[in-house]
SERO-4910 file (N, C-alpha, C, O; in steps of 0.05 Angstrom, whole numbers):
BEGIN
 pado doro    nc1    nc2    nc3   cac1   cac2   cac3    cc1    cc2    cc3    oc1    oc2    oc3
  Met    A   1847   2040   2002   1823   2035   2016   1822   1998   2015   1834   1986   1997
  Asp    A   1809   1987   2033   1808   1955   2036   1773   1946   2029   1754   1947   2045
  Tyr    A   1772   1939   2007   1750   1931   1999   1736   1901   1993   1748   1882   1984
  Ile    A   1702   1900   2002   1701   1869   2001   1672   1865   1974   1652   1880   1971
  Lys    A   1679   1842   1962   1666   1835   1942   1641   1824   1953   1638   1806   1970
  Ile    A   1618   1839   1939   1596   1833   1945   1570   1817   1930   1550   1806   1938
  Gly    A   1580   1821   1908   1562   1811   1885   1572   1814   1857   1589   1830   1850
  Val    A   1561   1799   1845   1564   1801   1811   1534   1808   1795   1512   1796   1794
  Ile    A   1542   1829   1784   1514   1831   1765   1508   1807   1745   1524   1804   1726
  Val    A   1488   1791   1747   1486   1770   1724   1473   1780   1704   1478   1770   1682
  Lys    A   1454   1802   1705   1435   1806   1677   1422   1831   1689   1423   1839   1712
  Ala    A   1407   1843   1666   1390   1859   1665   1367   1849   1663   1359   1831   1649
  Gln    A   1350   1871   1691   1317   1860   1693   1299   1887   1686   1302   1909   1695
  Gly    A   1282   1879   1667   1269   1891   1662   1276   1915   1638   1298   1912   1627
  Ile    A   1266   1930   1632   1268   1955   1612   1281   1982   1627   1291   1997   1611
  Lys    A   1281   1989   1650   1280   2008   1667   1317   2013   1681   1323   2029   1699
  Gly    A   1332   1999   1668   1355   2002   1679   1366   1981   1705   1389   1979   1713
  Glu    A   1342   1965   1717   1350   1951   1737   1370   1917   1737   1367   1897   1722
  Val    A   1385   1922   1757   1401   1899   1749   1398   1874   1767   1385   1878   1788
  Lys    A   1407   1850   1763   1407   1831   1773   1427   1821   1788   1447   1811   1777
  Val    A   1425   1821   1811   1455   1820   1831   1450   1788   1842   1428   1780   1850
  Thr    A   1479   1768   1840   1484   1747   1855   1498   1750   1884   1522   1746   1883
  Pro    A   1489   1756   1905   1505   1760   1926   1515   1744   1938   1504   1722   1943
  Tyr    A   1540   1752   1946   1566   1738   1952   1561   1744   1985   1580   1754   1998
  Thr    A   1537   1738   1998   1532   1738   2025   1511   1717   2032   1500   1705   2014
  Asp    A   1507   1711   2054   1488   1690   2059   1458   1705   2070   1438   1693   2077
  Asp    A   1462   1735   2071   1436   1757   2077   1433   1769   2058   1445   1791   2057
  Val    A   1418   1763   2039   1416   1786   2022   1400   1804   2024   1396   1818   2004
  Ser    A   1386   1809   2050   1375   1828   2055   1393   1857   2058   1384   1879   2055
  Arg    A   1420   1850   2064   1442   1871   2066   1438   1892   2054   1441   1915   2061
  Phe    A   1427   1878   2022   1426   1899   2005   1408   1917   1997   1410   1931   1977
  Leu    A   1392   1917   2010   1368   1936   2022   1374   1965   2031   1361   1986   2027
  Ala    A   1396   1962   2046   1405   1980   2064   1429   2001   2044   1432   2025   2045
  Leu    A   1439   1982   2029   1468   1996   2009   1458   2016   1989   1443   2012   1970
  Lys    A   1470   2043   1999   1469   2068   1987   1492   2081   1969   1494   2104   1960
  Lys    A   1510   2056   1968   1542   2064   1955   1552   2037   1954   1549   2021   1972
  Ala    A   1566   2034   1925   1581   2009   1925   1604   2019   1899   1606   2040   1887
  Tyr    A   1617   1998   1896   1651   2002   1877   1648   1981   1859   1643   1958   1866
  Ile    A   1650   1989   1838   1661   1976   1814   1691   1982   1802   1702   2004   1804
  Lys    A   1699   1962   1790   1729   1966   1784   1726   1970   1754   1716   1952   1741
  Lys    A   1734   1997   1741   1739   2004   1727   1759   2021   1717   1768   2043   1726
  Asp    A   1766   2005   1691   1798   2014   1680   1827   2008   1702   1849   2020   1703
  Gly    A   1814   1982   1721   1841   1976   1739   1837   1996   1761   1858   1998   1774
  Ala    A   1817   2013   1772   1812   2024   1795   1782   2027   1796   1766   2026   1777
  Met    A   1774   2031   1828   1751   2022   1845   1738   2051   1836   1749   2073   1836
  Gln    A   1715   2044   1829   1695   2075   1826   1670   2066   1840   1655   2047   1838
  Pro    A   1670   2096   1860   1639   2094   1871   1611   2087   1847   1612   2092   1823
  Ile    A   1596   2080   1856   1565   2083   1843   1550   2085   1868   1554   2073   1889
  Lys    A   1528   2104   1862   1510   2105   1884   1479   2084   1877   1468   2086   1855
  Val    A   1472   2071   1895   1453   2058   1891   1422   2071   1897   1413   2074   1920
  Met    A   1410   2075   1878   1392   2088   1873   1361   2074   1893   1346   2086   1907
  Gly    A   1361   2043   1886   1345   2037   1891   1348   2008   1894   1363   1997   1878
  Ala    A   1333   1987   1918   1346   1964   1912   1319   1945   1922   1298   1955   1932
  Arg    A   1324   1923   1917   1301   1897   1929   1310   1871   1925   1327   1864   1909
  Thr    A   1297   1857   1941   1307   1830   1936   1285   1801   1940   1269   1802   1959
  Asp    A   1285   1780   1924   1273   1756   1924   1278   1738   1945   1260   1722   1951
  Gly    A   1297   1738   1957   1302   1724   1979   1323   1715   1968   1339   1722   1986
  Lys    A   1340   1700   1946   1361   1687   1929   1383   1714   1911   1407   1718   1909
  Ser    A   1360   1727   1902   1386   1756   1888   1371   1786   1898   1349   1790   1907
  Ala    A   1391   1803   1894   1384   1824   1897   1382   1841   1865   1394   1838   1843
  Tyr    A   1362   1859   1874   1362   1878   1844   1367   1908   1851   1360   1918   1873
  Leu    A   1377   1917   1836   1388   1941   1840   1383   1964   1822   1380   1959   1798
  Leu    A   1381   1989   1832   1379   2008   1811   1397   2025   1815   1398   2036   1837
  Leu    A   1418   2032   1791   1442   2038   1792   1442   2069   1787   1422   2079   1776
  Glu    A   1467   2087   1794   1464   2113   1784   1480   2114   1752   1503   2105   1751
  Arg    A   1467   2124   1730   1477   2129   1706   1471   2100   1692   1482   2096   1671
  Val    A   1454   2080   1702   1437   2061   1690   1409   2060   1690   1396   2051   1708
  Tyr    A   1397   2072   1664   1372   2079   1659   1358   2069   1646   1334   2077   1647
  Asp    A   1363   2051   1631   1354   2035   1609   1364   1998   1612   1378   1988   1629
  Arg    A   1352   1986   1593   1363   1953   1597   1383   1959   1581   1401   1943   1585
  Asn    A   1391   1980   1560   1425   1977   1540   1442   1976   1571   1449   1956   1582
  Ala    A   1445   2003   1580   1453   2005   1600   1466   1989   1627   1487   1991   1639
  Ala    A   1441   1969   1630   1439   1949   1652   1461   1927   1635   1482   1917   1644
  Glu    A   1450   1923   1613   1467   1897   1600   1499   1899   1601   1515   1881   1606
  Leu    A   1503   1922   1595   1529   1936   1594   1544   1927   1622   1567   1920   1620
  Met    A   1533   1926   1644   1536   1917   1672   1537   1888   1674   1545   1876   1694
  Arg    A   1530   1880   1658   1532   1842   1662   1567   1838   1663   1587   1843   1648
  Gly    A   1561   1823   1693   1597   1814   1695   1609   1829   1713   1632   1823   1720
  Thr    A   1597   1850   1722   1609   1872   1738   1611   1867   1766   1591   1869   1780
  Glu    A   1633   1861   1775   1633   1855   1815   1624   1878   1820   1625   1896   1803
  Leu    A   1613   1881   1851   1605   1899   1864   1622   1900   1892   1625   1878   1903
  Phe    A   1631   1920   1903   1644   1914   1929   1633   1944   1944   1625   1964   1933
  Val    A   1636   1940   1967   1633   1963   1995   1668   1962   2003   1686   1945   2001
  Asp    A   1667   1984   2009   1692   1988   2023   1689   1983   2060   1669   1988   2073
  Arg    A   1714   1972   2069   1713   1951   2095   1704   1972   2111   1698   1961   2132
  Glu    A   1700   1996   2115   1695   2009   2136   1665   2011   2134   1651   2013   2154
  Asn    A   1652   2010   2105   1616   2007   2114   1606   1984   2109   1583   1981   2100
  Ala    A   1624   1962   2114   1612   1932   2113   1598   1934   2131   1599   1949   2151
  Val    A   1577   1914   2122   1550   1906   2152   1572   1894   2169   1587   1880   2156
  Pro    A   1577   1897   2190   1582   1884   2215   1572   1856   2213   1547   1852   2211
  Leu    A   1592   1832   2214   1581   1804   2217   1577   1793   2247   1595   1799   2263
  Pro    A   1560   1781   2253   1557   1770   2280   1575   1751   2288   1585   1737   2271
  Glu    A   1582   1747   2313   1608   1729   2324   1610   1697   2305   1591   1684   2296
  Gly    A   1630   1692   2303   1632   1663   2290   1634   1672   2258   1640   1653   2244
  Arg    A   1629   1696   2245   1622   1697   2224   1640   1713   2203   1639   1737   2205
  Tyr    A   1654   1701   2185   1675   1723   2164   1671   1723   2142   1660   1706   2128
  Phe    A   1682   1750   2134   1677   1755   2102   1700   1733   2090   1720   1729   2103
  Ile    A   1697   1721   2070   1707   1705   2056   1735   1712   2048   1754   1696   2048
  Val    A   1736   1739   2042   1765   1754   2037   1792   1752   2059   1816   1748   2054
  Asp    A   1777   1756   2082   1789   1750   2110   1806   1724   2113   1827   1723   2127
  Leu    A   1797   1704   2101   1797   1671   2106   1821   1659   2085   1838   1641   2091
  Leu    A   1818   1675   2057   1835   1670   2032   1860   1667   2042   1870   1686   2055
  Gly    A   1875   1643   2038   1905   1639   2048   1915   1633   2075   1938   1635   2084
  Ser    A   1892   1624   2086   1905   1618   2114   1918   1586   2113   1917   1570   2094
  Glu    A   1927   1584   2131   1939   1560   2139   1918   1546   2155   1906   1557   2173
  Val    A   1913   1512   2146   1891   1492   2144   1908   1474   2160   1930   1470   2150
  Leu    A   1905   1465   2178   1919   1442   2201   1887   1427   2215   1865   1432   2223
  Asp    A   1910   1401   2209   1893   1383   2227   1891   1392   2265   1902   1411   2276
  Glu    A   1876   1373   2278   1876   1382   2305   1905   1371   2316   1910   1376   2340
  Lys    A   1921   1359   2303   1950   1345   2311   1972   1366   2310   1994   1362   2321
  Gly    A   1966   1390   2296   1980   1410   2277   1994   1402   2261   2018   1410   2259
  Ala    A   1982   1382   2242   1998   1371   2210   1988   1392   2195   1964   1394   2196
  Val    A   2001   1411   2178   1991   1426   2159   1979   1410   2133   1992   1393   2121
  Leu    A   1950   1419   2127   1939   1404   2103   1948   1420   2077   1951   1408   2056
  Gly    A   1953   1444   2081   1950   1471   2064   1943   1496   2063   1941   1508   2085
  Arg    A   1937   1509   2041   1925   1532   2043   1901   1538   2032   1901   1530   2009
  Leu    A   1877   1550   2039   1849   1563   2037   1862   1572   2013   1883   1585   2013
  Thr    A   1844   1563   1981   1847   1577   1964   1822   1592   1952   1822   1615   1942
  Glu    A   1802   1575   1956   1779   1580   1946   1748   1575   1965   1748   1554   1978
  Val    A   1728   1589   1967   1714   1577   1982   1683   1580   1967   1669   1599   1961
  Leu    A   1681   1549   1964   1653   1549   1946   1626   1545   1958   1623   1528   1975
  Gln    A   1606   1561   1949   1584   1554   1962   1561   1547   1944   1547   1561   1930
  Pro    A   1560   1522   1949   1534   1503   1936   1508   1499   1939   1492   1490   1922
  Gly    A   1504   1508   1962   1479   1504   1972   1474   1506   2002   1476   1528   2012
  Ala    A   1469   1485   2015   1471   1479   2042   1491   1490   2059   1486   1505   2078
  Asn    A   1515   1482   2053   1537   1500   2073   1556   1508   2051   1556   1500   2027
  Asp    A   1571   1524   2064   1602   1522   2039   1619   1506   2039   1615   1491   2057
  Val    A   1640   1500   2024   1660   1481   2023   1686   1498   2015   1691   1509   1993
  Phe    A   1705   1496   2044   1731   1502   2033   1750   1490   2019   1756   1468   2028
  Val    A   1768   1498   1993   1778   1491   1976   1809   1499   1991   1815   1522   1996
  Val    A   1827   1473   1997   1849   1466   2011   1871   1465   1989   1865   1446   1975
  Lys    A   1888   1473   1982   1908   1461   1964   1936   1457   1975   1950   1476   1981
  Pro    A   1943   1434   1979   1964   1431   1994   1989   1430   1973   1989   1433   1948
  Glu    A   2010   1425   1991   2033   1435   1975   2045   1411   1951   2062   1413   1934
  Ser    A   2027   1386   1957   2036   1368   1929   2003   1355   1931   1990   1356   1952
  Gly    A   1993   1343   1906   1974   1331   1908   1944   1346   1896   1943   1366   1881
  Glu    A   1925   1334   1904   1898   1339   1896   1885   1363   1914   1893   1362   1937
  Asp    A   1874   1378   1910   1857   1397   1921   1843   1385   1948   1842   1360   1945
  Ile    A   1832   1395   1974   1822   1374   1997   1799   1393   1993   1805   1417   1993
  Leu    A   1773   1387   1989   1755   1393   1993   1739   1398   2019   1733   1375   2026
  Ile    A   1729   1416   2039   1730   1405   2066   1700   1427   2069   1698   1451   2066
  Pro    A   1676   1405   2077   1649   1420   2082   1656   1439   2103   1678   1434   2113
  Val    A   1640   1464   2116   1649   1481   2132   1619   1473   2154   1598   1485   2150
  Val    A   1623   1458   2171   1605   1446   2187   1624   1441   2206   1648   1439   2203
  Asp    A   1606   1438   2231   1623   1440   2264   1641   1412   2255   1666   1410   2252
  Ala    A   1625   1394   2253   1634   1367   2249   1671   1368   2235   1688   1353   2246
  Phe    A   1675   1381   2218   1692   1386   2210   1714   1406   2210   1737   1399   2212
  Val    A   1704   1432   2209   1716   1454   2218   1715   1459   2253   1695   1467   2265
  Leu    A   1739   1453   2264   1738   1462   2289   1740   1490   2301   1729   1500   2321
  Ser    A   1755   1499   2285   1763   1532   2299   1773   1544   2274   1789   1535   2258
  Ile    A   1762   1565   2273   1774   1589   2255   1785   1612   2271   1773   1624   2290
  Asp    A   1812   1618   2259   1830   1650   2272   1827   1664   2245   1837   1654   2225
  Ala    A   1813   1688   2242   1820   1701   2215   1842   1713   2222   1859   1713   2204
  Lys    A   1852   1730   2252   1872   1747   2246   1895   1735   2245   1916   1744   2236
  Ala    A   1892   1709   2258   1919   1691   2252   1925   1681   2226   1946   1671   2218
  Lys    A   1898   1683   2211   1903   1658   2183   1903   1631   2189   1916   1616   2174
  Arg    A   1891   1623   2209   1890   1591   2215   1867   1581   2221   1852   1590   2238
  Ile    A   1864   1560   2206   1835   1541   2208   1845   1513   2219   1864   1499   2211
  Thr    A   1831   1510   2237   1839   1482   2247   1813   1460   2245   1790   1462   2256
  Val    A   1824   1435   2226   1797   1418   2214   1804   1396   2232   1826   1393   2243
  Asn    A   1781   1379   2232   1779   1355   2243   1795   1335   2222   1784   1328   2201
  Gly    A   1821   1325   2231   1836   1299   2209   1819   1276   2204   1813   1267   2182
  Asp    A   1808   1264   2235   1790   1243   2230   1777   1241   2212   1781   1224   2195
  Met    A   1750   1266   2210   1731   1260   2188   1738   1267   2165   1723   1264   2147
  Leu    A   1760   1276   2162   1768   1280   2124   1778   1247   2126   1768   1231   2110
  Ala    A   1792   1241   2141   1799   1211   2134   1774   1196   2123   1771   1189   2100
  Gln    A   1758   1193   2141   1733   1182   2134   1719   1184   2114   1706   1165   2105
  Glu    A   1722   1211   2104   1703   1217   2079   1723   1207   2054   1713   1196   2035
  Glu    A   1758   1215   2055   1766   1195   2039   1763   1173   2036   1760   1169   2011
  Val    A   1761   1149   2051   1748   1120   2056   1721   1123   2037   1717   1107   2019
  Arg    A   1701   1147   2042   1676   1139   2030   1676   1147   1999   1656   1143   1985
  Asp    A   1707   1163   1984   1700   1168   1961   1711   1148   1946   1708   1150   1922
  Asp    A   1727   1122   1956   1738   1104   1934   1718   1087   1928   1722   1070   1910
***
């Protein structure tokens, strides 16, 4: 089965077993409909029921089965949460799961290969692609229309504006 990481438990919240989750989604309200998630335990994916959920706009707060007090919630700190792909929330046109983009070949509009997408940073206003070239330092590419021209998740190919990248390099000096 194919799993998608949706967040990480960062701390216990209160005394009744609620956990605070930093979401790996731009729509935290998706957690409100979550009934089942998966956690990795002893190297295998284990299902866990979501007994309740709320959000504050940035984080999700979940009540999970078998987590009934603060001590049990604290033991969950650092645990990553997953959903199976079959039950993942459908994404709108032009949106992608990060896991589907990782490893993509990144090219400029002339077809020159810049490297492979190794990570997607989410610092705030927009995501940033981290591209690993065959040699040299990582290339950071803001995920905005001026830089990213097209994404083909099925072919694992991302085309970027090489002229914009060259302008960014000049500004960094």
